[in-house]
N, C-alpha and C positions, 0 to 999 in steps of 0.2 A: 687282668694283669695288662700292662700295655706292651702290644705288639710294635715290632718295627714296620710292618705294614702301614700301620695308622699313624705312624711318626711320618713316613714317607709322604703319605697321602695329606696329612697335614702341610709338611713344608712343600710340597707341590702347588698345594691351594694357596699358600701365602706367597709364594713367588709368582705364580701365574695369574693369578688373582680371580680368576673364575673357574668353577668345577668342570666346566668343560675343557678348559685348558689343562687343568689339572690333570682329568682324564685320558687325555689325549697325551699328556707327558708320561705318565704310566701305563698307557698302554691297556685301559681298562674301560668298563662304561662310567658313565656321570651318576647313575645311582649307587654303583661301587663305591666311588667316592664318598656320595654323602653317608653311607652307611660306615663307611671306616672314620669319619670324623665323627659320627653320632655316637660308635663305640668309643673312641677316644674321650670325647666328652665325658661318657658316663663313668670310665674306669679313672679318669682325673677327679671327677666330681665338681667340674666348673664347666663355664662355657667358654667356647673359645670364639665364636662368632655369632653377631646377631643376625638374624635372618629378617629381610623387610623388603615388601613388592620383589620376591624372587631373587636378591642380590644379599652376598655373603659380606658383613664388615666384622674385622678382628674386635674383638672385646680389649680393654686392658689388659686382661689377665691373657688373652690369645697374644698379644704382643708381646708381655713378659716370658712368655713360654717358648715362644718362637726364637726368643734371643736364646734361651737355653740350648735349644734344639741344634741352632746353626752352629755354636760352637761345638757340641759333640759331633753333630753330623758331619763338619769339616775333618774332623779325627778319624771317622771312618770312611770319608772318602778319600782320604790319604793312604790309609791301610789297603781299600780296595784298588788303588793307583799302583802302590809297591806289590801288591799281589799280582796285578795283570801285568806290570812290567816283568817281574820272576817267572809268571807262567809263558811270556813271548818273549822270554831270554833278553829282554831290551838291556840297554845298559844304564847300570846303576846311574842316579844323578845326586848331585848336592843341592843343599839351600842354604844360603849364606843371610843373616840378617846384619844390617850395617848401617852406622849412622850416614844421613846422607853424603856430608863432606868427605866421608871416607870413601864412599861409593863412586866417587867422581876422582878421588887422588890415589889412594893408598890402594885400595881394592883393584882396578884395573893392571897394576903392576904386579899383584900377586897371581892374578889371572892368566897373565902373558907367561909367567914362569910355569903355571901348572897346568897350561895347556899344551906347554912342549912336551910334556909326558903322556897325558889323557886328553888329544886333540878331539875327541867324539863323545866326550861325557858333557852332559846336560848340566848348566849351573841356573839355578834361580836365585835371585838377589832381591830381597826384601829390604828397603830402606826406610829406616823409622826411627822412631826417639828412644832412647834408653828405656823408659818404662817398657815401652813395645817390645823391645829386644829382652827384656827381662820375662815376659809373660810368654814370648816366644820360645824362650829357652826352657822354662820350667813345662811348657806344654809338650816339649818336646818335637815342636813342628820345625826346627833349624838344626843343621848339623855343626853351625857353627856362627860366632855372631862377632864383629867387629865394632867394639865399642869403648867409650870413656870409662875409665874405673868406676867400679859402684862397691856398695858396700856387700859382706857376703850374704849372699841368701841360698835357700834350699833349693837341693836340685840343681845349683850351676857350680860348675869347676871354671876358675879363672886363671890364665897365663899371662901375666903383666909382659908387654914388648916392647913398648918405649915410652918416653917423656917428652913432650914437647913445651918449649917454652912461649910463651903469649907475645905478639908483636902490636904495633900500633898502626892500622891502616887508615891511610887519605889520600884524597888526590892529589896527583903530582903537582898541580897548581896550588894545594894549599900552603900557607906561609910555615907550618911544621916541616913541610917536606924538606925544606933547607936544612935543617938538622940531623946530624947523623944517629941521635939516640933522643929517644923521647922520655921526661921524667913526670912523674905526676903532675907536679905545678903546672906541666903547659897547657894542661887539660881544664884548668881553671876557668870558668866562663864559657868554654868550648861547647860548640854543639857535638853531642856524643850520641850514638847509637848503642843501646844497652841491652842486656839480657831480660828479658821476662823475669819477675822473680821466679825463683825455683826451678827454672826451666836448665840451668847447668849447675855441675858442682861448684864450678869456681867463680859463679856470680859473687857469691858472699865475702871472698878474697879480693875480687876487684873493686867491688863496693867499700872495703875495709882498707884496701891500700889508700884509696882516695879521699875518706872520710879521715883516715890518720894524718894526711898530710892536710887538712882542711881545704880541700878542694871543691867547688862547688858546680862540678858540669851541668849543662843544660842537656837532660836526656830527652832529645826530640822524639824519639822513635824507639820502641824496644821490641825485641824479635826471640823467637827461641830456637831459630837455625843460623848456622854460620855462613851459610851464603846470602842469606838474605841482608845478613850484615854486611858482607861486603857489596852487595846490590846497593844499598843504602848510600854506601860510602861513594862506590861509583856514580850514584845519581847526584853527589854534593847536598846531602843531607848533612853530614858531618862526619866525625873521623871514628874509631873504634880500635877497642882493644879485641883483639882475635887470635885466633889460632893458627899455626904458619901453613898449614896443608894447602887451602884455596889461595894462598897468595898468588901462587903463578898462573893460576887460570883467571884471576881478575885484572892480573898486570896489562894485558892486552886493552883493557876498559879503562886505562888511565891512574888504576889505583896502584900505589907504592906502598912499602911497608917499612918500618924502622924499628929496631929494638925497642922494648918499653923495660924502663930499669925500674922492676918491681918483683917481688917475691911471688910470682904466679905463673904456673905451668899447668898443663893437663896431662894428665897419665891415660895410656891406652893399653887395652889387654884383648887377647882373645878368650872366647869363652862358649862352652859347651856345655851339653846337658849332662848332669853328671852321672855317674854310674853305669854310662854306655860304654860298650865295645864300638870302637872305633876302625871303620872299614880302612881299606889301603887308600882309596880315595881321599876321606878324612886324614890320613895321616899325612899324605902326600900336600894336600891344602895347607896343613899346617905347618908343615916344614918351609914350603912357598913363602907363607906369610912370615914365618921367623926370618927368613933369608932375606926377604924386602923389607920389613921392619928394621933390620940390623943397619942395612944399606942405603935408606932411603935419604936422599938428599932434597929439601926443601928447596 
């Protein structure tokens, strides 16, 4: 039967690289580490390390097993951290998963409002993609997420908060900047910064809009993050159909935006691990998010 001490020794050895360092990390002797690893290999039925000239090299099976260990160990460390905070009466904290563009625009305003009520609360922000947000929510590694809307997923509750219409971004010196409204036909033959396929749910609608108008833009660069799209525009690589949040951040860099006449919009949601009882802090963070979303000015 696998014991926790064996897993701890294996993880320490993988992280530190040598049995001497692993023993120091666990405050045991080097022979103790060797025995724990040998016992673990016997229990698993496969070798975790190759031993050659006094060195330990992880096998392919060892690397695969380490990935699973790390995923589960991080969850255990989280429990130990929470227990430590409770034991020492440390203030409760919150962890938020958030799209990068929302973490630099919407989230700061939410936290400004939240910290007026809870100035001493620790908040951890994980800026990540939608697939990563889904995993964090399902694994209950975060208290709340700010995300683009996504289809129903087991273990996740969703609350719509706002919908935003796309814009067209360009340098202020670009000829299209002279227009008040950009239509799909304006992008025919233009260098356009596009989304990488399958990176954003509105990519298909953007492509469909241009195809239905028989538009053939030149997709010079494709990316999966909004800020990168704006950055490429700022550096003169082309124009882009963009979400509106980051527009004010990139305005000082010479980027201007115009309304884009097309039926393309982004829906944003708050999301939570389902079935959980939210704390007072979680409730207040939700209230702050709803208030900011309702009154947010692009």
